[in-house]
C-alpha positions in Angstrom: 0.0 0.0 0.0 2.8 2.4 0.8 4.4 1.6 -2.5 1.1 2.3 -4.2 1.1 5.8 -2.7 4.7 6.5 -3.8 3.9 5.2 -7.3 0.8 7.5 -7.5 2.9 10.5 -6.3 5.6 9.8 -8.9 3.3 9.1 -11.8 0.9 12.1 -11.3 3.8 14.5 -10.7 5.4 13.5 -14.0 2.2 13.4 -16.0 0.8 16.7 -14.8 4.1 18.5 -14.5 3.5 19.6 -10.9 5.7 19.2 -7.8 5.5 16.1 -5.7 4.5 18.3 -2.7 1.3 19.3 -4.4 0.4 15.7 -5.2 1.2 14.6 -1.6 -1.0 17.4 -0.2 -3.8 16.3 -2.4 -3.6 12.6 -1.2 -3.3 13.8 2.4 -6.5 15.8 1.9 -8.3 12.8 0.3 -7.2 10.5 3.2 -8.4 13.1 5.7 -11.8 13.1 4.0 -11.9 9.3 4.3 -10.9 9.4 8.0 -13.6 11.9 8.8 -16.2 9.6 7.0 -14.9 6.6 8.9 -15.4 8.3 12.3 -18.6 10.2 11.2 -20.7 11.0 14.3 -24.0 11.5 12.5 -25.5 10.9 9.0 -25.6 14.5 8.1 -22.0 15.1 8.9 -22.9 18.2 10.9 -20.9 17.1 13.9 -17.9 15.5 12.2 -14.5 15.3 13.9 -11.5 17.3 12.6 -8.6 15.3 11.3 -5.1 15.6 9.9 -3.2 13.1 7.8 0.6 13.2 7.2 2.5 11.1 4.6 6.1 10.3 5.0 7.9 11.5 1.8 10.4 8.7 1.8 8.6 5.6 2.9 5.0 6.3 1.8 3.7 5.4 5.3 1.0 7.7 6.7 -0.5 8.5 10.0 -4.0 10.0 11.0 -4.7 12.2 13.9 -7.9 13.5 15.4 -7.5 17.1 16.5 -9.3 19.7 18.6 -8.9 23.4 18.4 -8.3 25.1 21.8 -10.9 27.7 22.5 -11.9 29.8 25.5 -15.6 28.9 25.0 -17.5 26.9 22.4 -18.2 29.0 19.3 -20.9 26.9 17.5 -22.8 23.8 18.5 -21.8 22.0 15.3 -18.1 22.6 16.1 -18.1 21.1 19.6 -16.6 17.9 18.4 -13.7 19.8 16.8 -13.0 22.1 19.8 -11.7 21.8 23.3 -11.9 24.3 26.2 -8.6 25.8 27.3 -9.0 24.6 30.9 -9.3 20.9 29.6 -6.5 21.3 27.1 -4.1 22.5 29.8 -4.6 19.2 31.7 -3.2 17.4 28.6 -0.5 19.9 27.6 0.8 22.6 30.0 2.1 25.1 27.4 -1.0 25.0 25.2 -2.5 28.3 24.0 -5.8 29.6 22.5 -6.0 28.6 18.7 -3.4 25.8 19.2 -4.4 22.2 18.5 -4.5 19.1 20.7 -4.0 15.9 18.6 -4.5 12.2 19.2 -3.4 9.5 16.7 -6.3 7.3 15.4 -6.6 4.4 13.0 -6.1 5.5 9.4 -8.4 4.8 6.4 -7.3 2.4 3.7 -5.9 3.9 0.5 -8.5 2.1 -1.6 -10.4 2.8 -4.8 -12.7 5.4 -3.2 -9.9 7.3 -1.6 -7.9 7.2 -4.8 -10.8 8.6 -6.7 -11.2 11.4 -4.1 -7.5 12.0 -4.3 -7.7 12.3 -8.0 -10.4 15.1 -7.7 -8.3 16.9 -5.1 -5.2 16.5 -7.2 -7.0 18.1 -10.2 -8.1 21.0 -8.1 -4.7 21.4 -6.6 -3.1 21.4 -10.1 -5.6 24.0 -11.3 -4.7 26.2 -8.3 -1.0 25.7 -8.9 -1.2 26.6 -12.5 -3.4 29.5 -11.8 -0.9 30.8 -9.3 2.0 30.1 -11.7 0.4 32.1 -14.4 -0.4 35.0 -12.1 3.2 35.0 -10.8 4.4 34.8 -14.4 2.4 37.8 -15.7 2.1 40.0 -12.6 5.6 41.4 -13.2 4.6 42.1 -16.8 1.8 44.5 -15.8 2.6 47.8 -17.6 4.2 46.1 -20.6 3.1 45.4 -24.1 1.6 41.9 -24.8 1.7 40.2 -28.2 -0.6 37.5 -29.4 -2.9 36.1 -32.0 -6.6 36.7 -32.0 -8.3 33.4 -31.0 -11.9 34.5 -31.1 -14.3 37.5 -31.0 -17.2 37.1 -28.6 -19.8 40.0 -28.3 -17.2 42.6 -28.8 -14.6 41.1 -26.5 -11.3 39.9 -28.1 -9.6 36.8 -26.8 -5.9 36.6 -27.6 -3.8 33.4 -27.6 -0.4 34.0 -26.0 1.0 30.6 -26.8 0.2 27.4 -24.8 3.0 25.2 -23.4 2.1 21.5 -23.1 0.6 19.8 -20.0 -1.3 22.8 -18.8 -4.9 23.0 -17.5 -5.3 26.7 -18.3 -4.9 28.3 -21.7 -2.5 31.2 -21.7 -4.8 33.8 -23.2 -5.6 37.4 -22.6 -8.8 39.4 -23.2 -9.5 42.9 -24.5 -12.9 44.2 -23.4 -15.1 46.2 -25.7 -14.4 49.4 -23.8 -10.6 48.7 -24.1 -10.7 48.5 -27.9 -10.2 51.4 -30.2 -13.6 52.4 -31.6 -14.3 51.2 -35.2 -11.2 49.2 -35.5 -11.8 45.8 -37.3 -10.2 42.8 -35.7 -10.7 39.2 -36.9 -9.6 35.8 -35.7 -6.0 35.0 -36.8 -4.9 38.7 -36.6 -1.7 39.4 -34.8 -2.3 42.1 -32.2 -0.7 43.8 -29.2 -1.9 45.7 -26.2 -1.0 47.1 -22.8 -1.3 44.7 -19.9 -3.3 46.6 -17.3 -4.1 43.9 -14.8 -3.9 40.2 -13.9 -6.5 38.6 -11.7 -6.8 35.0 -10.4 -10.4 33.8 -10.9 -12.1 30.4 -10.6 -12.3 30.0 -14.4 -8.5 30.7 -14.6 -6.1 33.6 -14.5 -7.5 36.6 -16.4 -5.1 38.9 -18.2 -6.8 42.3 -19.0 -5.3 44.2 -21.9 -6.1 47.7 -23.2 -5.6 49.4 -26.5 -7.2 52.6 -25.4 -4.9 53.4 -22.4 -2.6 56.4 -22.7 0.2 54.0 -21.5 -0.3 51.9 -24.6 0.7 54.9 -26.8 3.7 55.6 -24.6 4.9 52.0 -24.8 4.6 52.1 -28.6 6.8 55.1 -28.8 9.3 53.4 -26.7 9.4 50.6 -29.3 9.8 53.0 -32.2 12.2 55.5 -30.8 15.6 54.0 -29.7 16.6 57.2 -28.0 14.0 56.6 -25.4 15.5 53.2 -24.4 18.9 54.9 -24.3 17.6 57.5 -21.8 18.3 60.4 -24.2 14.6 61.2 -24.5 11.8 60.8 -21.9 8.2 60.3 -22.6 6.5 62.0 -19.7 2.8 61.6 -20.4 0.0 61.1 -22.9 -3.7 61.9 -23.3 -5.9 60.2 -25.9 -9.2 60.3 -27.7 -8.7 56.6 -28.9 -8.7 56.3 -32.7 -9.0 60.0 -33.3 -6.4 62.1 -31.6 -3.7 62.1 -29.0 -1.1 64.3 -27.4 2.2 63.0 -25.9 4.7 65.1 -24.0 8.5 64.5 -24.4 11.7 65.8 -22.9 15.2 65.7 -24.2 18.0 64.9 -21.8 20.6 65.9 -24.4 20.6 69.6 -25.3 21.9 68.7 -28.8 19.0 66.3 -29.5 15.6 67.4 -30.8 13.1 65.3 -28.9 10.2 66.1 -31.2 12.2 65.4 -34.3 13.4 62.1 -32.9 9.9 60.9 -32.1 8.6 62.0 -35.5 11.4 60.2 -37.4 12.6 60.6 -40.9 9.7 61.8 -43.0 7.4 61.0 -40.1 8.2 57.3 -40.2 8.2 56.7 -36.5 5.1 58.6 -35.5 3.4 57.1 -38.5 4.2 53.6 -37.4 2.6 54.4 -34.0 -0.4 56.0 -35.7 -1.0 53.0 -37.9 -1.0 50.7 -34.8 -3.7 52.9 -33.4 -6.0 52.9 -36.4 -4.8 56.2 -37.8 -4.9 58.1 -34.5 -3.5 61.6 -35.1 -0.7 62.3 -32.7 0.6 65.7 -31.5 4.1 65.5 -30.0 4.5 68.2 -27.3 7.7 69.5 -25.8 7.5 69.3 -22.0 8.4 72.4 -19.9 9.0 72.8 -16.2 7.1 76.1 -16.4 3.4 75.0 -16.2 2.3 78.0 -18.3 4.7 77.3 -21.1 3.9 73.6 -21.0 0.2 74.5 -21.5 1.0 76.9 -24.3 2.9 74.0 -26.0 0.1 71.6 -25.3 -2.5 73.9 -27.0 -0.7 73.4 -30.3 -1.6 74.0 -33.1 -3.5 77.0 -31.7 -1.4 80.0 -30.9 -1.9 81.4 -27.3 -1.9 85.2 -27.0 -2.1 85.4 -23.2 -2.4 83.2 -20.2 -3.6 83.8 -16.6 -2.6 81.3 -14.0 -4.6 80.5 -10.8 -2.3 78.2 -8.9 -4.8 77.7 -6.0 -7.5 76.4 -8.3 -5.0 74.9 -10.7 -6.7 76.7 -13.5 -5.5 78.7 -16.5 -7.4 81.2 -18.6 -6.1 81.1 -22.2 -6.7 83.8 -24.7 -6.4 83.1 -28.5 -7.3 85.1 -31.6 -11.0 85.0 -32.5 -10.2 83.2 -35.8 -8.3 80.5 -33.9 -10.9 80.0 -31.1 -12.6 76.9 -32.8 -9.2 75.4 -33.5 -8.0 75.9 -29.9 -11.1 74.3 -28.5 -11.3 71.5 -31.1 -14.2 69.5 -32.3 -16.4 68.7 -29.3 -13.7 70.3 -27.1 -11.2 67.7 -28.1 -8.1 69.8 -28.3 -8.5 71.7 -25.0 -9.6 68.5 -23.2 -6.5 66.6 -24.3 -4.3 69.5 -23.4 -5.9 69.6 -20.0 -5.4 65.9 -19.4 -1.8 66.1 -20.5 -0.8 69.0 -18.4 -3.0 68.3 -15.3 -4.5 71.9 -15.4 -8.1 72.9 -15.9 -8.0 75.1 -19.0 -10.5 77.8 -19.9 -10.2 78.9 -23.5 -11.6 82.3 -24.7 -11.1 85.0 -27.3 -8.7 87.9 -26.7 -11.7 90.3 -26.3 -13.4 87.9 -23.8 -10.1 87.6 -21.8 -9.7 91.4 -21.7 -13.3 91.9 -20.5 -12.9 89.2 -17.8 -9.6 90.7 -16.6 -11.2 94.1 -16.4 -14.1 92.8 -14.4 -11.8 90.9 -12.0 -9.6 93.9 -11.6 -12.6 96.0 -10.8 -13.7 93.6 -8.0 -10.2 93.5 -6.5 -9.9 97.3 -6.9 -13.1 97.8 -5.0 -11.9 95.4 -2.3 -8.7 97.4 -1.7 -10.6 100.7 -1.7 -12.8 99.4 1.1 -10.1 97.5 3.1 -7.2 100.0 2.8 -9.1 103.2 2.3 -7.1 104.1 -0.8 -8.3 106.0 -3.8 -9.4 104.3 -7.1 -6.1 105.0 -8.9 -3.9 103.3 -6.2 -6.4 100.4 -6.0 -6.3 99.8 -9.7 -2.5 99.8 -9.8 -2.5 97.1 -7.0 -5.0 95.0 -9.0 -3.0 95.3 -12.2 0.2 94.4 -10.5 -1.4 91.1 -9.4 -2.2 91.7 -5.8 -5.5 90.3 -4.6 -5.3 90.0 -0.8 -4.2 92.2 2.2 -1.7 89.5 3.2 0.1 89.8 -0.1 0.7 93.6 0.4 1.6 93.2 4.1 4.2 90.5 3.4 5.5 91.8 0.1 9.1 92.9 0.0 9.6 96.7 0.1 11.8 96.7 -2.9 9.1 94.9 -5.0 6.6 97.6 -4.0 9.0 100.4 -4.6 9.7 99.0 -8.1 6.1 99.8 -9.1 6.3 102.8 -11.4 3.3 104.8 -9.9 4.4 104.3 -6.3 6.9 106.3 -4.2 8.5 105.4 -0.9 6.0 107.3 1.2 3.0 105.6 -0.5 4.6 102.2 -0.1 5.2 102.7 3.6 1.7 103.8 4.1 0.2 100.9 2.2 2.2 98.4 4.2 1.3 100.1 7.4 -2.5 100.0 6.6 -2.3 96.4 5.4 -0.6 95.2 8.6 -3.1 97.1 10.8 -6.0 95.6 8.8 -4.6 92.1 9.2 -4.2 92.6 13.0 -7.8 93.9 13.2 -9.1 90.7 11.4 -6.9 88.4 13.5 -8.2 90.1 16.7 -11.8 89.7 15.5 -11.3 86.1 14.6 -9.8 85.5 18.0 -12.7 87.2 19.8 -15.2 85.2 17.8 -13.5 82.0 18.8 -13.9 82.6 22.5 -16.1 80.2 24.4 -17.7 83.2 26.3 -19.3 84.4 23.0 -21.5 81.2 22.9 -25.1 81.2 24.2 -26.1 78.8 26.9 -22.6 78.5 28.3 -21.4 80.1 31.6 -18.1 80.7 33.3 -18.3 77.4 35.3 -18.8 75.4 32.1 -15.8 77.3 30.5 -13.5 76.4 33.4 -14.6 72.7 33.2 -14.0 72.7 29.5 -10.5 74.3 29.9 -9.7 71.4 32.3 -10.4 69.1 29.4 -8.2 71.1 27.0 -11.1 72.8 25.3 -10.2 76.5 25.0 -11.9 77.8 21.7 -15.1 77.6 19.8 -13.3 75.4 17.2 -12.2 72.9 19.9 -15.8 72.6 21.1 -17.2 72.2 17.6 -15.0 69.1 17.1 -16.7 67.3 20.1 -19.6 64.9 19.8 -22.6 65.3 22.2 -21.5 62.3 24.2 -18.0 63.7 24.7 -19.4 67.0 25.9 -21.7 65.2 28.3 -18.7 63.5 29.9 -17.1 66.9 30.6 -20.2 68.9 31.8 -23.4 67.8 33.5 -26.1 68.8 30.9 -29.2 67.5 29.3 -28.5 65.8 26.0 -30.7 68.4 24.2 -28.8 71.3 25.6 -25.4 69.7 24.9 -26.5 69.2 21.2 -27.6 72.9 21.0 -24.2 74.2 22.4 -22.3 72.1 19.9 -24.4 73.2 16.9 -23.9 76.8 18.0 -20.2 76.3 18.0 -20.4 74.8 14.5 -22.3 77.7 13.0 -19.2 79.1 11.2 -18.8 75.8 9.4 -22.2 76.2 7.7 -21.6 79.8 6.9 -18.3 78.8 5.1 -20.2 76.2 3.1 -22.8 78.7 1.9 -20.1 81.0 0.7 
């Protein structure tokens, strides 16, 4: 019998091309099932024992053990026969701990036809799991790379690609391209050679699934890496891409060699390189954009072929207003907003395209708002306020902290005016800070007295903001109140939150 087990292990391992350990684990699992059936406590198997079987790798002999998991108290009635209380387990083994196992050797089941059949099923399952894991481990490191294959079949818009199948495998090495990952209107038939960008690998019950995309911006970047040797040499970097699959794309490039024209290298002799990439993408038109560390200049480059007349940058909102000539407005925006949308995706900035006249009107309106603000806050005349707005100042803080030399450099300002402006800006800031500080005092809140304030201070609650962060239960632990009154005090402290939301 022992020889039979060793023979089965050797034969299955060779035939299925899997390790002996996997086959041994499968046989151990089958013998375990047989042992549990042999010692079954009821017909339904709801109160079966737990068991473990171990096979000696050299001799083929095997032993069976009944085991009990050590628990503090029984978890479920059905598991009572598989568990033992800690106090009882300690009588048998002094160093036992919760979640350890107590084992007792029992008579093994025979390795007969039924067990062999069960072992076969377990072996098949184990082999499937092993091959699934092998494929996942094989392709996981390839995520982010190009995958080549032959179209095996087309099913309801989904393309299945044969990647090549080694012998003695349960799973076919194939990848899939979903309908949404295919370039619109491209015609693909069984037998076609095709490539795509490997986005993900997932282990599923039906087998490992390799998900490929032909619409991802990364696919375009990887194609350029194939066609442009300078990229592989590190002379040129491809920093990003944005696509409207099958129609148009923009790709940003950077040269690490001042003597090398990055755009020219990517275009190739008579456009051969960019054309090869375009052909792979069903004729997608590709704009190659020179990257620039200055965001404004990068956006100007990305708006190509439209010529930008002026640009206003709002770094806080990560937004740029772009002015172009009236006759170039439609070109700058593109059909269906395509050009500005791709430029926005490529640069990471929200872009607002307008005509020169619209930009001037908008700038005038914004300057008027800022000018009125300075007139009210600093009590200056309209001329001074307009100069501040035109110079790019928009807050009191900017004037208060601005270097004196920078203010003195403004043509319409003299030293006396600069000193007065800074003085008024600093005073106005202090007034606002003082007001904010006063408003944050706990004494300004209704329904709260000095005794409550002292109790809150003992719990490190000093300001309105500190109180607003508390829950009703936390406040009740600090002060003796009704739940209704505690809720009212906290909502009063949170009023500024709602006012900020409205603004």
